[in-house]
N, C-alpha and C positions, 0 to 999 in steps of 0.2 A: 449367501449364507447357507450352510448345509448342516442342519441339526433337526432332530425330532424332539429335543428336550424343551418343553414349553417354557419352563422357568428360564433357561438360558436364552431362548428365543426372545422372551420379553425383555431381558437385559440388553440383548444385542440391538433390538429395535429401538430401545431408548437411547442407546449410544449413537446409533445412526441418526436419530432425530437431532441429537446434540451436535452432530457433525453436519447437519443440513442436507441429509439425503434419505431416500427411501430405497431399501435394498430389494433385490430379487431373492426370494427364499425358495430353495429346492426342496419340495415336499415329496419324499419317496422317489423311486426311479433312479435314473442315472444322473450323476452330477454333470456329466458332459452335456446332456440335453438341456440342462438349466443354465448354460453359459460358462462352463468351466474354462474354456479357452479364451473367451472374449472379455470377461469381467476384469476390471483393473485390480480387484482384490477379492480373494475368497477366504471367508472365515468359516472354519470347520469345527463343530463340536466333537469331542472325543467319542460321543455316542454314534457318530456317522462316518468314522474313518474308513470303515469297511466299504462304504459306497464309492470311495475314491480309488480302490484297487483297480489297476488296469487303465486308469485315465491318462497316465503319462505325467511327467514332471512339468511344472510351470513356475514362474516367479510369482510372488505376491500371495502366498498362502500362509494363513495364521491359524494355528491349532489352539482351541480353547480347552483346557483340561482342569479338572478339579484339583489335582495335585501335580504341580509342574515339576516336582522332583521324583515322581514315580517313574521307575525305569521303563515300565510298559508304555507310558505316555510318550516318553522321550523316544522310544523305539518307533512308535507310530509316526512321530514327527519326521524321523529320518526316512521312513518308508514313503511318505507322501511328499517329501521335499519341502516341508514347512520352513519358512524363514524364522519363525519364532513360536515358542510355546508360551501361552499366556494364561494366567489365572485371574478370575474376577472375584471380588471387586478391585484387587490391588492393581491390575493392569488397565483399569478403565481409562485413565488419562492418556496413556500411550496409545490405546486403541482408538480413541476418538480422534487424536491427531493423525493416526495412520489412515483411518477412514477418510478424513477430510483431505489428506494429501492425495489419496486415490481418486476422489471425486474431482478435485481441482486440477489434476493432471500434473505432469512434470514441467511446470512452467518456471522459468527463471524469475527471481525477484525483480520488481520494478526498479528502474533507475529513479532514485529519490533525490529531489533537489529542495533544499530549504532556503528561504529568503529571510534575511534579517535587516532591519533598518538601522543605519549607523546613528541616527538621531530621530527624534520624533518628527513626523511629517516628511520623512525622506522619500516616501512613496513605495515602501516595501510591499504593501498589499496590492497596489496597482501593478507592480512588476510581477508578483506571484500570479495574479489573475492573467496577465498577458502571457506569461510563460505557459500556463495551463491551456489557454485558448489557442495559442499557436501550435502547441503540441497536438491538441485534438484536431486542429485543422489539417495538420500534416498526416493524420491517420493513426496516431498513437492512442491506445486505450489509456485514458487519463483520469486520475482522481485528484482533486484540489482539496486540501485539508486546511481549515482555518484553526490554527492553534493559538490564536490571540483572542481571548474572551472580551477584551476591551476595545477591539478594533471596529465594532459596529456591524460586523457580519459580512463575509464575502458574498453571500447570496444577494445582499442589498447592492453591493458594487456591481454585481453581474445582472442586476434587474430581476432577480428571481425570488425575492423574499416571500412571495405568495405561492410559490410552487410547492406541491405536495412532496413529502419525503421527510425522513428523520433528520433531526439536528443533534448537536452534541449531548444535551441532557438525556436523550434516549439511550446513550451509550455509557452514562456515568457509572453504571454498576457492572460494566463488562469486565470479565476476568477470563484468563486462559485463552482458549481458541475461539476466534470469530471467523466464519467462512468468508473468503475474499469475494466470491460471487454474491453471496447473500448481503454483504455490506454494501456493495455497489448498487445492487438492485433496490436497496432500501433508501438510497439517497436521491435528492432532487437531481434531475438531468437538465443541465443548462449549457447551451452552446456546444453540444456533443461531448460534454464531459460530466462527470459526477462530482458533486460538491458537498462536503461535510462542513457545515457552518453552525452558527448559533441561532437560537430562537430569540424572541423578544422578551424572554423571562429574566429573572434576577440571577440565575445561576452563572457564576463567573469562574468556576474551577473545573479542572479536568483531573480526576484522580490518576496518579501515575500508572496503576494497573490498567485503567481504561485506555490511556494513551498508548501503552505498550500493545494491548490487544488490537486496537484499531489500526495502528501503524503496521503491525505485522500482517494483518489481514489485507490491507491495501497493497502492501509490497508483494504478497503472495499472488495477487491477482495478475501481476505482470504489467508491462507497459511503462507508464510514467506516473510518478506521484510528485506533486508540488505541495510544499508545506509553507504557509505563511506563519512565521514565528514571532512571538512578542519579544520586546527588548529586555524584559525581566526573565532571568533564567532560573525557574523553579524546578522541582523534581520532575514534574510532568514534561516540561520542555527538555530536560536532560534525557528523558526516555525517548523523546522524538529525535533529538540530536544523535543518539546512539544508533539510529536506523537510517540516517541521512548519508547519502553517498557524496554529494557536492553541496557545500554551503556557499551562498552568495550574500555578501555584506554590501548593501547599497549605501553609498556615501556621496552626498552632494559635494561638489567641487569647492568646498569652503574649508578654511582652516579650523573654525570652531566645530564644524560637523566632523572633521577628521579626528579632532581631539576627543569628541564625544564617542566616536566610533571605537576608539581604543578600549573604552570600558566594556564594550560588547565583545570586541575581538579577542581579548585575552581569555575569558572563560569559554567562549565558543570554540576557539582554536584548541583548547584542551580536550574538548569533547568530540570535535569533528576531525575526521581523517583528512579532509580536503576543504579548506576555507579559502575563498577567493573574493576579490573586491570588484564591484561594479560601480563605476563613477557616474553620477548623474550631473549633467550640465546644469548650470544656473543661468538665469536671464541676464545677470550683471557680471562684472568682473569676478573671476574666481581663480582657483588654483589650476596649474597645468594638469592635463589629463592624467599623467602618471604619478603626480605628487602624492595623492592620498594613499595609493597602494605602497609607494616607497616609504612613507612615514609610518604605515602600519606593518611594514615588512611582510606583505602578503602579495601573492600573484594577482595581476590585473587581468580581468576577463575582457573588459572593454568599457566604452562610454555610451550611456543612453543620451542621445541628443535632446536638447531642450525643444519641446513642442508646445508652442503657445496655443494650439488648438485642442490640446488634450482635455482640458477642463470642460470646454464647450461640448466636446464629443461625448464625455461621460454624462453631462447634464442632459443630452438628448437620448440617453439610454443605451448608447453603444458600449459594449464591454471593452475593457482594456485589451488591446491587441487584435480587435475585430477587423480593422482595415489593414490589409497586408502591406500596403505601401507607406503607412505611417511610420515615423522613426522608431517608436517603441516596438511595434510588430516586427520591423526589419531586424532590430537588435535581437529579439527573442528567436526569430527564425535562424539567424546566423549562429546564435548560441547553441541551439539544438543541433544544428548541422555539425558543429565542432564536437560537442560533448557526446552525442549519440553515436556518431561515426567513430569517434576516438575510443568509445567504450565497447565497440563490437567485439564479441568474443569474451568480454569480461563479465564476471558475475553481476547480474543486475541490469545488463544492457541488452543482451540478445533476446531476452524475454519480451522486449518491447514489440517485437514483430510477431504477431499472432494472426490467426484467421479472424474474419469478421465475427464479432460477438453476437450473442442471441438478442441482446437488448438494443441492437441497432447502432451501437457506437462504432465509428470508423476506426479500423486498425490497419496497419500495413501488413502485407504478407511476404 
């Protein structure tokens, strides 16, 4: 930031704090010496435009002026190559977003997968956890979001209910922009992934603006986001669905389960660009593997084999998908292999490959 106007400086410091960053302030002297060439964003007050003469052009310069329609201010913007002339307080919301974008870098949105149960007890939460665990094990920066307030908490399923970190009630008042990095750092870290779950309190609602803000922040962080969705589609769930790239409808290989799944599939398909069926084998006689998908008129991803040892494994404290050779983990690994490779170069997929993050979570390079 380049300004000697104390009032403007106070405003800009406040906006930077809202965006989750502390800026470098160039006090006197040359702006070049203060990081003109290396900073991802330069915010210049009109009182200090003269300090930029002779510094050369660069991208990412915003000029703050008292009167954005003043011909003199517009001429100054042209002279320094500013991408935008902004007035405060009218431009505060845009500037906070621009600062946050500069801080978080040019990262592609996360590939976001939502999991729905075709009927109660289908195992959607188990599948969501297994997908997140296997994605993290393969080195992808991963966030698991529990969007089902009545599901008992994914942190419990992962054995981390006592881990420190924020849960959903802490984000109930979230509006607008939430920093992706700040969101992840505030959440419990379990099995090399970040988890947003529920506490043990009485709150069972997610305001739609909070869901929108949290989902957007998680996606901006890049990598992979997995969302465990409830079977009742309210306004908050609709917000989540609008930001999901691939929806998986988990349907046990039973006629009754398939009939029940249709009630979920119809509204979900209206909100999702890409909804697919995952069939779960049952211990007894059931429908052929391809039949639920055919009856629902949805593409089939594959079948999760019946695993009689899964319940015992969970009871021993092993998270779903923890053992790479078990049927559920193999299914998830094969799914990521197809979906992530198939999405290379598409928006939301290439950003899954990033350098190792500061909080120690593994990511591919």
